PyMOL CGO cylinders between C-alpha atoms (Angstrom):
from pymol import cmd
from pymol.cgo import CYLINDER

trace = [
    CYLINDER, 0.00, 0.00, 0.00, 1.15, 3.50, -0.73, 0.3, 1, 1, 1, 1, 1, 1,
    CYLINDER, 1.15, 3.50, -0.73, 2.50, 5.47, 2.20, 0.3, 1, 1, 1, 1, 1, 1,
    CYLINDER, 2.50, 5.47, 2.20, 0.54, 8.67, 1.76, 0.3, 1, 1, 1, 1, 1, 1,
    CYLINDER, 0.54, 8.67, 1.76, 2.33, 10.32, 4.66, 0.3, 1, 1, 1, 1, 1, 1,
    CYLINDER, 2.33, 10.32, 4.66, 5.60, 10.24, 2.75, 0.3, 1, 1, 1, 1, 1, 1,
    CYLINDER, 5.60, 10.24, 2.75, 4.15, 11.96, -0.32, 0.3, 1, 1, 1, 1, 1, 1,
    CYLINDER, 4.15, 11.96, -0.32, 4.21, 15.68, -0.92, 0.3, 1, 1, 1, 1, 1, 1,
    CYLINDER, 4.21, 15.68, -0.92, 1.15, 17.92, -1.01, 0.3, 1, 1, 1, 1, 1, 1,
    CYLINDER, 1.15, 17.92, -1.01, -1.89, 15.84, -1.99, 0.3, 1, 1, 1, 1, 1, 1,
    CYLINDER, -1.89, 15.84, -1.99, -5.32, 17.20, -2.97, 0.3, 1, 1, 1, 1, 1, 1,
    CYLINDER, -5.32, 17.20, -2.97, -8.12, 17.18, -0.40, 0.3, 1, 1, 1, 1, 1, 1,
    CYLINDER, -8.12, 17.18, -0.40, -11.72, 16.06, -0.86, 0.3, 1, 1, 1, 1, 1, 1,
    CYLINDER, -11.72, 16.06, -0.86, -12.73, 19.70, -1.36, 0.3, 1, 1, 1, 1, 1, 1,
    CYLINDER, -12.73, 19.70, -1.36, -10.36, 19.94, -4.32, 0.3, 1, 1, 1, 1, 1, 1,
    CYLINDER, -10.36, 19.94, -4.32, -11.41, 16.69, -5.99, 0.3, 1, 1, 1, 1, 1, 1,
    CYLINDER, -11.41, 16.69, -5.99, -14.60, 15.83, -7.94, 0.3, 1, 1, 1, 1, 1, 1,
    CYLINDER, -14.60, 15.83, -7.94, -17.05, 13.99, -5.71, 0.3, 1, 1, 1, 1, 1, 1,
    CYLINDER, -17.05, 13.99, -5.71, -17.97, 11.47, -8.42, 0.3, 1, 1, 1, 1, 1, 1,
    CYLINDER, -17.97, 11.47, -8.42, -17.20, 10.65, -12.05, 0.3, 1, 1, 1, 1, 1, 1,
    CYLINDER, -17.20, 10.65, -12.05, -20.36, 12.42, -13.26, 0.3, 1, 1, 1, 1, 1, 1,
    CYLINDER, -20.36, 12.42, -13.26, -21.57, 9.22, -14.93, 0.3, 1, 1, 1, 1, 1, 1,
    CYLINDER, -21.57, 9.22, -14.93, -25.37, 9.04, -14.55, 0.3, 1, 1, 1, 1, 1, 1,
    CYLINDER, -25.37, 9.04, -14.55, -26.91, 5.83, -13.22, 0.3, 1, 1, 1, 1, 1, 1,
    CYLINDER, -26.91, 5.83, -13.22, -28.81, 3.75, -15.77, 0.3, 1, 1, 1, 1, 1, 1,
    CYLINDER, -28.81, 3.75, -15.77, -31.85, 3.21, -13.55, 0.3, 1, 1, 1, 1, 1, 1,
    CYLINDER, -31.85, 3.21, -13.55, -33.16, 4.13, -10.12, 0.3, 1, 1, 1, 1, 1, 1,
    CYLINDER, -33.16, 4.13, -10.12, -32.33, 0.73, -8.63, 0.3, 1, 1, 1, 1, 1, 1,
    CYLINDER, -32.33, 0.73, -8.63, -28.63, 1.54, -8.87, 0.3, 1, 1, 1, 1, 1, 1,
    CYLINDER, -28.63, 1.54, -8.87, -29.31, 4.16, -6.20, 0.3, 1, 1, 1, 1, 1, 1,
    CYLINDER, -29.31, 4.16, -6.20, -32.13, 2.48, -4.28, 0.3, 1, 1, 1, 1, 1, 1,
    CYLINDER, -32.13, 2.48, -4.28, -30.33, -0.84, -3.69, 0.3, 1, 1, 1, 1, 1, 1,
    CYLINDER, -30.33, -0.84, -3.69, -27.23, 0.63, -2.00, 0.3, 1, 1, 1, 1, 1, 1,
    CYLINDER, -27.23, 0.63, -2.00, -29.36, 3.23, -0.23, 0.3, 1, 1, 1, 1, 1, 1,
    CYLINDER, -29.36, 3.23, -0.23, -31.43, 0.44, 1.31, 0.3, 1, 1, 1, 1, 1, 1,
    CYLINDER, -31.43, 0.44, 1.31, -28.23, -1.18, 2.60, 0.3, 1, 1, 1, 1, 1, 1,
    CYLINDER, -28.23, -1.18, 2.60, -27.16, 2.17, 4.02, 0.3, 1, 1, 1, 1, 1, 1,
    CYLINDER, -27.16, 2.17, 4.02, -30.52, 2.87, 5.66, 0.3, 1, 1, 1, 1, 1, 1,
    CYLINDER, -30.52, 2.87, 5.66, -30.67, -0.61, 7.16, 0.3, 1, 1, 1, 1, 1, 1,
    CYLINDER, -30.67, -0.61, 7.16, -27.11, -0.35, 8.45, 0.3, 1, 1, 1, 1, 1, 1,
    CYLINDER, -27.11, -0.35, 8.45, -28.00, 2.95, 10.14, 0.3, 1, 1, 1, 1, 1, 1,
    CYLINDER, -28.00, 2.95, 10.14, -30.56, 0.98, 12.15, 0.3, 1, 1, 1, 1, 1, 1,
    CYLINDER, -30.56, 0.98, 12.15, -28.38, -2.07, 12.82, 0.3, 1, 1, 1, 1, 1, 1,
    CYLINDER, -28.38, -2.07, 12.82, -25.34, -0.03, 13.85, 0.3, 1, 1, 1, 1, 1, 1,
    CYLINDER, -25.34, -0.03, 13.85, -27.19, 2.99, 15.24, 0.3, 1, 1, 1, 1, 1, 1,
    CYLINDER, -27.19, 2.99, 15.24, -24.88, 3.14, 18.28, 0.3, 1, 1, 1, 1, 1, 1,
    CYLINDER, -24.88, 3.14, 18.28, -21.64, 2.76, 16.33, 0.3, 1, 1, 1, 1, 1, 1,
    CYLINDER, -21.64, 2.76, 16.33, -19.71, 5.72, 14.98, 0.3, 1, 1, 1, 1, 1, 1,
    CYLINDER, -19.71, 5.72, 14.98, -16.80, 3.84, 13.40, 0.3, 1, 1, 1, 1, 1, 1,
    CYLINDER, -16.80, 3.84, 13.40, -18.18, 3.10, 9.94, 0.3, 1, 1, 1, 1, 1, 1,
    CYLINDER, -18.18, 3.10, 9.94, -19.14, 4.79, 6.69, 0.3, 1, 1, 1, 1, 1, 1,
    CYLINDER, -19.14, 4.79, 6.69, -21.26, 3.55, 3.79, 0.3, 1, 1, 1, 1, 1, 1,
    CYLINDER, -21.26, 3.55, 3.79, -20.89, 5.54, 0.58, 0.3, 1, 1, 1, 1, 1, 1,
    CYLINDER, -20.89, 5.54, 0.58, -23.35, 5.53, -2.31, 0.3, 1, 1, 1, 1, 1, 1,
    CYLINDER, -23.35, 5.53, -2.31, -22.16, 6.51, -5.79, 0.3, 1, 1, 1, 1, 1, 1,
    CYLINDER, -22.16, 6.51, -5.79, -19.21, 8.31, -4.23, 0.3, 1, 1, 1, 1, 1, 1,
    CYLINDER, -19.21, 8.31, -4.23, -15.72, 8.62, -5.65, 0.3, 1, 1, 1, 1, 1, 1,
    CYLINDER, -15.72, 8.62, -5.65, -12.89, 6.73, -3.92, 0.3, 1, 1, 1, 1, 1, 1,
    CYLINDER, -12.89, 6.73, -3.92, -9.49, 8.34, -4.47, 0.3, 1, 1, 1, 1, 1, 1,
    CYLINDER, -9.49, 8.34, -4.47, -6.65, 5.93, -3.87, 0.3, 1, 1, 1, 1, 1, 1,
    CYLINDER, -6.65, 5.93, -3.87, -3.99, 6.74, -6.48, 0.3, 1, 1, 1, 1, 1, 1,
    CYLINDER, -3.99, 6.74, -6.48, -2.30, 10.09, -5.70, 0.3, 1, 1, 1, 1, 1, 1,
    CYLINDER, -2.30, 10.09, -5.70, -2.25, 12.28, -8.77, 0.3, 1, 1, 1, 1, 1, 1,
    CYLINDER, -2.25, 12.28, -8.77, -2.50, 16.02, -8.41, 0.3, 1, 1, 1, 1, 1, 1,
    CYLINDER, -2.50, 16.02, -8.41, -3.26, 16.93, -12.02, 0.3, 1, 1, 1, 1, 1, 1,
    CYLINDER, -3.26, 16.93, -12.02, -5.59, 14.18, -13.22, 0.3, 1, 1, 1, 1, 1, 1,
    CYLINDER, -5.59, 14.18, -13.22, -7.19, 12.37, -10.28, 0.3, 1, 1, 1, 1, 1, 1,
    CYLINDER, -7.19, 12.37, -10.28, -9.22, 9.33, -11.30, 0.3, 1, 1, 1, 1, 1, 1,
    CYLINDER, -9.22, 9.33, -11.30, -11.69, 7.99, -8.73, 0.3, 1, 1, 1, 1, 1, 1,
    CYLINDER, -11.69, 7.99, -8.73, -13.15, 4.52, -8.45, 0.3, 1, 1, 1, 1, 1, 1,
    CYLINDER, -13.15, 4.52, -8.45, -16.91, 4.91, -8.04, 0.3, 1, 1, 1, 1, 1, 1,
    CYLINDER, -16.91, 4.91, -8.04, -18.80, 1.87, -6.71, 0.3, 1, 1, 1, 1, 1, 1,
    CYLINDER, -18.80, 1.87, -6.71, -22.57, 1.84, -6.47, 0.3, 1, 1, 1, 1, 1, 1,
    CYLINDER, -22.57, 1.84, -6.47, -21.96, 1.32, -2.76, 0.3, 1, 1, 1, 1, 1, 1,
    CYLINDER, -21.96, 1.32, -2.76, -19.05, 0.67, -0.40, 0.3, 1, 1, 1, 1, 1, 1,
    CYLINDER, -19.05, 0.67, -0.40, -18.48, 0.08, 3.31, 0.3, 1, 1, 1, 1, 1, 1,
    CYLINDER, -18.48, 0.08, 3.31, -15.51, 1.19, 5.40, 0.3, 1, 1, 1, 1, 1, 1,
    CYLINDER, -15.51, 1.19, 5.40, -14.98, 0.22, 9.03, 0.3, 1, 1, 1, 1, 1, 1,
    CYLINDER, -14.98, 0.22, 9.03, -12.69, 2.03, 11.43, 0.3, 1, 1, 1, 1, 1, 1,
    CYLINDER, -12.69, 2.03, 11.43, -13.35, 5.54, 10.10, 0.3, 1, 1, 1, 1, 1, 1,
    CYLINDER, -13.35, 5.54, 10.10, -15.43, 8.46, 11.36, 0.3, 1, 1, 1, 1, 1, 1,
    CYLINDER, -15.43, 8.46, 11.36, -19.17, 7.99, 10.84, 0.3, 1, 1, 1, 1, 1, 1,
    CYLINDER, -19.17, 7.99, 10.84, -19.64, 11.72, 10.30, 0.3, 1, 1, 1, 1, 1, 1,
    CYLINDER, -19.64, 11.72, 10.30, -16.93, 13.98, 8.98, 0.3, 1, 1, 1, 1, 1, 1,
    CYLINDER, -16.93, 13.98, 8.98, -17.28, 17.73, 9.30, 0.3, 1, 1, 1, 1, 1, 1,
    CYLINDER, -17.28, 17.73, 9.30, -20.41, 19.80, 8.98, 0.3, 1, 1, 1, 1, 1, 1,
    CYLINDER, -20.41, 19.80, 8.98, -20.98, 18.90, 5.33, 0.3, 1, 1, 1, 1, 1, 1,
    CYLINDER, -20.98, 18.90, 5.33, -20.07, 15.25, 5.53, 0.3, 1, 1, 1, 1, 1, 1,
    CYLINDER, -20.07, 15.25, 5.53, -17.76, 13.61, 3.02, 0.3, 1, 1, 1, 1, 1, 1,
    CYLINDER, -17.76, 13.61, 3.02, -17.62, 14.98, -0.52, 0.3, 1, 1, 1, 1, 1, 1,
    CYLINDER, -17.62, 14.98, -0.52, -15.65, 11.91, -1.59, 0.3, 1, 1, 1, 1, 1, 1,
    CYLINDER, -15.65, 11.91, -1.59, -13.62, 9.16, 0.06, 0.3, 1, 1, 1, 1, 1, 1,
    CYLINDER, -13.62, 9.16, 0.06, -9.97, 10.15, -0.13, 0.3, 1, 1, 1, 1, 1, 1,
    CYLINDER, -9.97, 10.15, -0.13, -7.73, 7.39, 1.19, 0.3, 1, 1, 1, 1, 1, 1,
    CYLINDER, -7.73, 7.39, 1.19, -4.94, 9.71, 2.34, 0.3, 1, 1, 1, 1, 1, 1,
    CYLINDER, -4.94, 9.71, 2.34, -7.52, 11.62, 4.41, 0.3, 1, 1, 1, 1, 1, 1,
    CYLINDER, -7.52, 11.62, 4.41, -8.95, 8.42, 5.91, 0.3, 1, 1, 1, 1, 1, 1,
    CYLINDER, -8.95, 8.42, 5.91, -5.77, 7.10, 7.57, 0.3, 1, 1, 1, 1, 1, 1,
    CYLINDER, -5.77, 7.10, 7.57, -5.36, 4.80, 4.55, 0.3, 1, 1, 1, 1, 1, 1,
    CYLINDER, -5.36, 4.80, 4.55, -8.43, 2.75, 5.59, 0.3, 1, 1, 1, 1, 1, 1,
    CYLINDER, -8.43, 2.75, 5.59, -9.47, 0.79, 2.50, 0.3, 1, 1, 1, 1, 1, 1,
    CYLINDER, -9.47, 0.79, 2.50, -13.19, -0.03, 2.12, 0.3, 1, 1, 1, 1, 1, 1,
    CYLINDER, -13.19, -0.03, 2.12, -13.86, -3.58, 3.25, 0.3, 1, 1, 1, 1, 1, 1,
    CYLINDER, -13.86, -3.58, 3.25, -16.78, -4.12, 0.85, 0.3, 1, 1, 1, 1, 1, 1,
    CYLINDER, -16.78, -4.12, 0.85, -17.74, -2.77, -2.55, 0.3, 1, 1, 1, 1, 1, 1,
    CYLINDER, -17.74, -2.77, -2.55, -21.03, -3.26, -4.39, 0.3, 1, 1, 1, 1, 1, 1,
    CYLINDER, -21.03, -3.26, -4.39, -21.75, -3.05, -8.10, 0.3, 1, 1, 1, 1, 1, 1,
    CYLINDER, -21.75, -3.05, -8.10, -25.26, -3.32, -9.59, 0.3, 1, 1, 1, 1, 1, 1,
    CYLINDER, -25.26, -3.32, -9.59, -24.98, -4.33, -13.24, 0.3, 1, 1, 1, 1, 1, 1,
    CYLINDER, -24.98, -4.33, -13.24, -27.18, -2.47, -15.72, 0.3, 1, 1, 1, 1, 1, 1,
    CYLINDER, -27.18, -2.47, -15.72, -27.99, -2.80, -19.40, 0.3, 1, 1, 1, 1, 1, 1,
    CYLINDER, -27.99, -2.80, -19.40, -24.75, -1.01, -20.25, 0.3, 1, 1, 1, 1, 1, 1,
    CYLINDER, -24.75, -1.01, -20.25, -21.92, -3.31, -19.16, 0.3, 1, 1, 1, 1, 1, 1,
    CYLINDER, -21.92, -3.31, -19.16, -19.43, -1.45, -16.97, 0.3, 1, 1, 1, 1, 1, 1,
    CYLINDER, -19.43, -1.45, -16.97, -16.58, -3.93, -16.62, 0.3, 1, 1, 1, 1, 1, 1,
    CYLINDER, -16.58, -3.93, -16.62, -17.87, -5.32, -13.32, 0.3, 1, 1, 1, 1, 1, 1,
    CYLINDER, -17.87, -5.32, -13.32, -16.33, -8.74, -13.99, 0.3, 1, 1, 1, 1, 1, 1,
    CYLINDER, -16.33, -8.74, -13.99, -12.98, -7.67, -15.41, 0.3, 1, 1, 1, 1, 1, 1,
    CYLINDER, -12.98, -7.67, -15.41, -11.61, -4.12, -15.61, 0.3, 1, 1, 1, 1, 1, 1,
    CYLINDER, -11.61, -4.12, -15.61, -13.47, -2.69, -12.63, 0.3, 1, 1, 1, 1, 1, 1,
    CYLINDER, -13.47, -2.69, -12.63, -12.97, -5.86, -10.63, 0.3, 1, 1, 1, 1, 1, 1,
    CYLINDER, -12.97, -5.86, -10.63, -9.21, -5.58, -11.07, 0.3, 1, 1, 1, 1, 1, 1,
    CYLINDER, -9.21, -5.58, -11.07, -9.32, -2.03, -9.74, 0.3, 1, 1, 1, 1, 1, 1,
    CYLINDER, -9.32, -2.03, -9.74, -10.92, -3.32, -6.55, 0.3, 1, 1, 1, 1, 1, 1,
    CYLINDER, -10.92, -3.32, -6.55, -8.14, -5.91, -6.33, 0.3, 1, 1, 1, 1, 1, 1,
    CYLINDER, -8.14, -5.91, -6.33, -5.58, -3.13, -6.71, 0.3, 1, 1, 1, 1, 1, 1,
    CYLINDER, -5.58, -3.13, -6.71, -7.33, -1.10, -4.03, 0.3, 1, 1, 1, 1, 1, 1,
    CYLINDER, -7.33, -1.10, -4.03, -7.41, -4.11, -1.71, 0.3, 1, 1, 1, 1, 1, 1,
    CYLINDER, -7.41, -4.11, -1.71, -11.17, -4.36, -1.07, 0.3, 1, 1, 1, 1, 1, 1,
    CYLINDER, -11.17, -4.36, -1.07, -11.77, -7.59, 0.85, 0.3, 1, 1, 1, 1, 1, 1,
    CYLINDER, -11.77, -7.59, 0.85, -15.32, -8.32, -0.34, 0.3, 1, 1, 1, 1, 1, 1,
    CYLINDER, -15.32, -8.32, -0.34, -16.67, -7.53, -3.79, 0.3, 1, 1, 1, 1, 1, 1,
    CYLINDER, -16.67, -7.53, -3.79, -20.41, -7.99, -4.38, 0.3, 1, 1, 1, 1, 1, 1,
    CYLINDER, -20.41, -7.99, -4.38, -21.97, -8.00, -7.86, 0.3, 1, 1, 1, 1, 1, 1,
    CYLINDER, -21.97, -8.00, -7.86, -25.76, -7.88, -8.18, 0.3, 1, 1, 1, 1, 1, 1,
    CYLINDER, -25.76, -7.88, -8.18, -26.91, -8.68, -11.71, 0.3, 1, 1, 1, 1, 1, 1,
    CYLINDER, -26.91, -8.68, -11.71, -30.62, -9.45, -11.58, 0.3, 1, 1, 1, 1, 1, 1,
    CYLINDER, -30.62, -9.45, -11.58, -31.53, -8.77, -15.21, 0.3, 1, 1, 1, 1, 1, 1,
    CYLINDER, -31.53, -8.77, -15.21, -28.38, -9.34, -17.27, 0.3, 1, 1, 1, 1, 1, 1,
    CYLINDER, -28.38, -9.34, -17.27, -26.66, -12.31, -15.62, 0.3, 1, 1, 1, 1, 1, 1,
    CYLINDER, -26.66, -12.31, -15.62, -27.36, -14.61, -18.59, 0.3, 1, 1, 1, 1, 1, 1,
    CYLINDER, -27.36, -14.61, -18.59, -25.96, -12.07, -21.01, 0.3, 1, 1, 1, 1, 1, 1,
    CYLINDER, -25.96, -12.07, -21.01, -22.83, -11.77, -18.89, 0.3, 1, 1, 1, 1, 1, 1,
    CYLINDER, -22.83, -11.77, -18.89, -22.59, -15.54, -18.19, 0.3, 1, 1, 1, 1, 1, 1,
    CYLINDER, -22.59, -15.54, -18.19, -22.57, -15.02, -14.43, 0.3, 1, 1, 1, 1, 1, 1,
    CYLINDER, -22.57, -15.02, -14.43, -24.96, -15.61, -11.56, 0.3, 1, 1, 1, 1, 1, 1,
    CYLINDER, -24.96, -15.61, -11.56, -27.48, -12.94, -10.47, 0.3, 1, 1, 1, 1, 1, 1,
    CYLINDER, -27.48, -12.94, -10.47, -25.70, -12.52, -7.13, 0.3, 1, 1, 1, 1, 1, 1,
    CYLINDER, -25.70, -12.52, -7.13, -22.00, -13.11, -6.62, 0.3, 1, 1, 1, 1, 1, 1,
    CYLINDER, -22.00, -13.11, -6.62, -19.67, -12.42, -3.70, 0.3, 1, 1, 1, 1, 1, 1,
    CYLINDER, -19.67, -12.42, -3.70, -15.90, -12.47, -4.14, 0.3, 1, 1, 1, 1, 1, 1,
    CYLINDER, -15.90, -12.47, -4.14, -13.31, -12.53, -1.38, 0.3, 1, 1, 1, 1, 1, 1,
    CYLINDER, -13.31, -12.53, -1.38, -9.77, -11.28, -1.83, 0.3, 1, 1, 1, 1, 1, 1,
    CYLINDER, -9.77, -11.28, -1.83, -7.28, -14.13, -1.35, 0.3, 1, 1, 1, 1, 1, 1,
    CYLINDER, -7.28, -14.13, -1.35, -3.59, -13.71, -2.21, 0.3, 1, 1, 1, 1, 1, 1,
    CYLINDER, -3.59, -13.71, -2.21, -4.29, -10.67, -4.43, 0.3, 1, 1, 1, 1, 1, 1,
    CYLINDER, -4.29, -10.67, -4.43, -7.04, -12.45, -6.37, 0.3, 1, 1, 1, 1, 1, 1,
    CYLINDER, -7.04, -12.45, -6.37, -10.80, -12.57, -6.02, 0.3, 1, 1, 1, 1, 1, 1,
    CYLINDER, -10.80, -12.57, -6.02, -12.20, -16.00, -5.21, 0.3, 1, 1, 1, 1, 1, 1,
    CYLINDER, -12.20, -16.00, -5.21, -15.90, -16.48, -5.95, 0.3, 1, 1, 1, 1, 1, 1,
    CYLINDER, -15.90, -16.48, -5.95, -18.02, -17.76, -3.07, 0.3, 1, 1, 1, 1, 1, 1,
    CYLINDER, -18.02, -17.76, -3.07, -19.79, -20.85, -4.39, 0.3, 1, 1, 1, 1, 1, 1,
    CYLINDER, -19.79, -20.85, -4.39, -22.29, -22.01, -1.78, 0.3, 1, 1, 1, 1, 1, 1,
    CYLINDER, -22.29, -22.01, -1.78, -25.60, -20.54, -0.78, 0.3, 1, 1, 1, 1, 1, 1,
    CYLINDER, -25.60, -20.54, -0.78, -27.02, -17.29, 0.55, 0.3, 1, 1, 1, 1, 1, 1,
    CYLINDER, -27.02, -17.29, 0.55, -26.73, -15.23, 2.59, 0.3, 1, 1, 1, 1, 1, 1,
    CYLINDER, -26.73, -15.23, 2.59, -22.96, -14.91, 2.57, 0.3, 1, 1, 1, 1, 1, 1,
    CYLINDER, -22.96, -14.91, 2.57, -21.60, -14.22, 6.05, 0.3, 1, 1, 1, 1, 1, 1,
    CYLINDER, -21.60, -14.22, 6.05, -18.58, -11.93, 6.41, 0.3, 1, 1, 1, 1, 1, 1,
    CYLINDER, -18.58, -11.93, 6.41, -16.98, -12.40, 9.85, 0.3, 1, 1, 1, 1, 1, 1,
    CYLINDER, -16.98, -12.40, 9.85, -14.74, -9.35, 9.47, 0.3, 1, 1, 1, 1, 1, 1,
    CYLINDER, -14.74, -9.35, 9.47, -17.88, -7.23, 9.16, 0.3, 1, 1, 1, 1, 1, 1,
    CYLINDER, -17.88, -7.23, 9.16, -20.11, -9.24, 11.48, 0.3, 1, 1, 1, 1, 1, 1,
    CYLINDER, -20.11, -9.24, 11.48, -22.89, -9.31, 8.90, 0.3, 1, 1, 1, 1, 1, 1,
    CYLINDER, -22.89, -9.31, 8.90, -24.09, -11.41, 6.03, 0.3, 1, 1, 1, 1, 1, 1,
    CYLINDER, -24.09, -11.41, 6.03, -25.41, -10.14, 2.71, 0.3, 1, 1, 1, 1, 1, 1,
    CYLINDER, -25.41, -10.14, 2.71, -27.93, -11.72, 0.37, 0.3, 1, 1, 1, 1, 1, 1,
    CYLINDER, -27.93, -11.72, 0.37, -31.14, -11.37, -1.57, 0.3, 1, 1, 1, 1, 1, 1,
    CYLINDER, -31.14, -11.37, -1.57, -34.67, -11.33, -0.22, 0.3, 1, 1, 1, 1, 1, 1,
    CYLINDER, -34.67, -11.33, -0.22, -38.19, -10.21, -0.98, 0.3, 1, 1, 1, 1, 1, 1,
    CYLINDER, -38.19, -10.21, -0.98, -39.32, -7.16, 0.93, 0.3, 1, 1, 1, 1, 1, 1,
    CYLINDER, -39.32, -7.16, 0.93, -40.54, -3.58, 0.80, 0.3, 1, 1, 1, 1, 1, 1,
    CYLINDER, -40.54, -3.58, 0.80, -38.45, -0.45, 0.61, 0.3, 1, 1, 1, 1, 1, 1,
    CYLINDER, -38.45, -0.45, 0.61, -39.58, 3.03, -0.37, 0.3, 1, 1, 1, 1, 1, 1,
    CYLINDER, -39.58, 3.03, -0.37, -43.04, 1.59, -0.93, 0.3, 1, 1, 1, 1, 1, 1,
    CYLINDER, -43.04, 1.59, -0.93, -41.71, -0.89, -3.51, 0.3, 1, 1, 1, 1, 1, 1,
    CYLINDER, -41.71, -0.89, -3.51, -42.09, -4.63, -2.90, 0.3, 1, 1, 1, 1, 1, 1,
    CYLINDER, -42.09, -4.63, -2.90, -39.55, -6.65, -4.86, 0.3, 1, 1, 1, 1, 1, 1,
    CYLINDER, -39.55, -6.65, -4.86, -36.24, -8.47, -4.49, 0.3, 1, 1, 1, 1, 1, 1,
    CYLINDER, -36.24, -8.47, -4.49, -33.61, -6.41, -2.68, 0.3, 1, 1, 1, 1, 1, 1,
    CYLINDER, -33.61, -6.41, -2.68, -30.19, -6.92, -1.14, 0.3, 1, 1, 1, 1, 1, 1,
    CYLINDER, -30.19, -6.92, -1.14, -30.29, -7.15, 2.65, 0.3, 1, 1, 1, 1, 1, 1,
    CYLINDER, -30.29, -7.15, 2.65, -28.00, -7.56, 5.63, 0.3, 1, 1, 1, 1, 1, 1,
    CYLINDER, -28.00, -7.56, 5.63, -28.29, -10.77, 7.66, 0.3, 1, 1, 1, 1, 1, 1,
    CYLINDER, -28.29, -10.77, 7.66, -27.08, -11.86, 11.09, 0.3, 1, 1, 1, 1, 1, 1,
    CYLINDER, -27.08, -11.86, 11.09, -24.76, -14.80, 11.76, 0.3, 1, 1, 1, 1, 1, 1,
    CYLINDER, -24.76, -14.80, 11.76, -27.73, -17.18, 12.04, 0.3, 1, 1, 1, 1, 1, 1,
    CYLINDER, -27.73, -17.18, 12.04, -29.01, -16.18, 8.60, 0.3, 1, 1, 1, 1, 1, 1,
    CYLINDER, -29.01, -16.18, 8.60, -31.87, -14.00, 9.83, 0.3, 1, 1, 1, 1, 1, 1,
    CYLINDER, -31.87, -14.00, 9.83, -32.61, -11.02, 7.63, 0.3, 1, 1, 1, 1, 1, 1,
    CYLINDER, -32.61, -11.02, 7.63, -32.57, -7.53, 9.12, 0.3, 1, 1, 1, 1, 1, 1,
    CYLINDER, -32.57, -7.53, 9.12, -35.66, -5.50, 8.21, 0.3, 1, 1, 1, 1, 1, 1,
    CYLINDER, -35.66, -5.50, 8.21, -35.72, -2.54, 5.89, 0.3, 1, 1, 1, 1, 1, 1,
    CYLINDER, -35.72, -2.54, 5.89, -36.62, 0.83, 7.45, 0.3, 1, 1, 1, 1, 1, 1,
    CYLINDER, -36.62, 0.83, 7.45, -40.17, 0.46, 6.03, 0.3, 1, 1, 1, 1, 1, 1,
    CYLINDER, -40.17, 0.46, 6.03, -40.51, -2.96, 7.63, 0.3, 1, 1, 1, 1, 1, 1,
    CYLINDER, -40.51, -2.96, 7.63, -39.00, -1.82, 10.93, 0.3, 1, 1, 1, 1, 1, 1,
    CYLINDER, -39.00, -1.82, 10.93, -41.51, 1.05, 11.05, 0.3, 1, 1, 1, 1, 1, 1,
    CYLINDER, -41.51, 1.05, 11.05, -44.38, -1.33, 10.35, 0.3, 1, 1, 1, 1, 1, 1,
    CYLINDER, -44.38, -1.33, 10.35, -43.16, -3.75, 13.03, 0.3, 1, 1, 1, 1, 1, 1,
    CYLINDER, -43.16, -3.75, 13.03, -43.02, -0.89, 15.53, 0.3, 1, 1, 1, 1, 1, 1,
    CYLINDER, -43.02, -0.89, 15.53, -46.56, 0.20, 14.57, 0.3, 1, 1, 1, 1, 1, 1,
    CYLINDER, -46.56, 0.20, 14.57, -47.88, -3.34, 15.10, 0.3, 1, 1, 1, 1, 1, 1,
    CYLINDER, -47.88, -3.34, 15.10, -46.11, -3.60, 18.47, 0.3, 1, 1, 1, 1, 1, 1,
    CYLINDER, -46.11, -3.60, 18.47, -47.69, -0.31, 19.55, 0.3, 1, 1, 1, 1, 1, 1,
    CYLINDER, -47.69, -0.31, 19.55, -51.14, -1.52, 18.45, 0.3, 1, 1, 1, 1, 1, 1,
    CYLINDER, -51.14, -1.52, 18.45, -50.80, -4.81, 20.36, 0.3, 1, 1, 1, 1, 1, 1,
    CYLINDER, -50.80, -4.81, 20.36, -49.64, -2.96, 23.47, 0.3, 1, 1, 1, 1, 1, 1,
    CYLINDER, -49.64, -2.96, 23.47, -52.60, -0.59, 23.22, 0.3, 1, 1, 1, 1, 1, 1,
    CYLINDER, -52.60, -0.59, 23.22, -54.98, -3.55, 22.89, 0.3, 1, 1, 1, 1, 1, 1,
    CYLINDER, -54.98, -3.55, 22.89, -53.51, -5.25, 25.96, 0.3, 1, 1, 1, 1, 1, 1,
    CYLINDER, -53.51, -5.25, 25.96, -53.77, -2.05, 28.00, 0.3, 1, 1, 1, 1, 1, 1,
    CYLINDER, -53.77, -2.05, 28.00, -57.37, -1.53, 26.92, 0.3, 1, 1, 1, 1, 1, 1,
    CYLINDER, -57.37, -1.53, 26.92, -58.16, -5.14, 27.90, 0.3, 1, 1, 1, 1, 1, 1,
    CYLINDER, -58.16, -5.14, 27.90, -56.81, -4.27, 31.35, 0.3, 1, 1, 1, 1, 1, 1,
    CYLINDER, -56.81, -4.27, 31.35, -59.07, -1.23, 31.53, 0.3, 1, 1, 1, 1, 1, 1,
    CYLINDER, -59.07, -1.23, 31.53, -56.24, 1.22, 30.94, 0.3, 1, 1, 1, 1, 1, 1,
    CYLINDER, -56.24, 1.22, 30.94, -56.59, 4.03, 28.41, 0.3, 1, 1, 1, 1, 1, 1,
    CYLINDER, -56.59, 4.03, 28.41, -53.25, 4.19, 26.48, 0.3, 1, 1, 1, 1, 1, 1,
    CYLINDER, -53.25, 4.19, 26.48, -53.74, 7.93, 25.99, 0.3, 1, 1, 1, 1, 1, 1,
    CYLINDER, -53.74, 7.93, 25.99, -53.50, 8.39, 29.76, 0.3, 1, 1, 1, 1, 1, 1,
    CYLINDER, -53.50, 8.39, 29.76, -49.96, 7.03, 29.84, 0.3, 1, 1, 1, 1, 1, 1,
]
cmd.load_cgo(trace, "trace")
């Protein structure tokens, strides 16, 4: 890994483009990683040592004149500040993050192939991302891959996980996999986080509905006891 501390003046996030200005091909490329982010904010609500970026540039090769970011649909870093400054992060600049490399990167394949299985994958190898997730619901047959694939970095190469879902990642303490559910009012297949036992964590929509049902049941029990919930 490059020793950024030994390099001369390097650009800051404020001086670098926050993305590559490439528009997403469809709304799912934003909704899928945003669901993972929103769910993680519930799962790790008490933790302040992680960051999940969505369509954000990662700068890892120092170049003052022509910086070239790597822009995953989503990525997770652990061991960094949850919130950074009043404006939050404009981009993820490795030499401003104590050289903490994202531990997971996500790519959602669209109708326009973006090198997710070759060129872009090799960039994640170069960066040193431990887990690389490719979600390819609609074009997996075209690309001769499976709809959902998880790769783990082993000896500077990605090894494809071959057995079952969800895929548990002990370094993260979470699993990832597909599941039917509702997010943003849309019921369909999404990517979700799972616990070590393979239980799926709810989406924010589902968590809100579960809380509403719990409140209703509590109110019914109180009323059965002759207690008006509004008096509490």
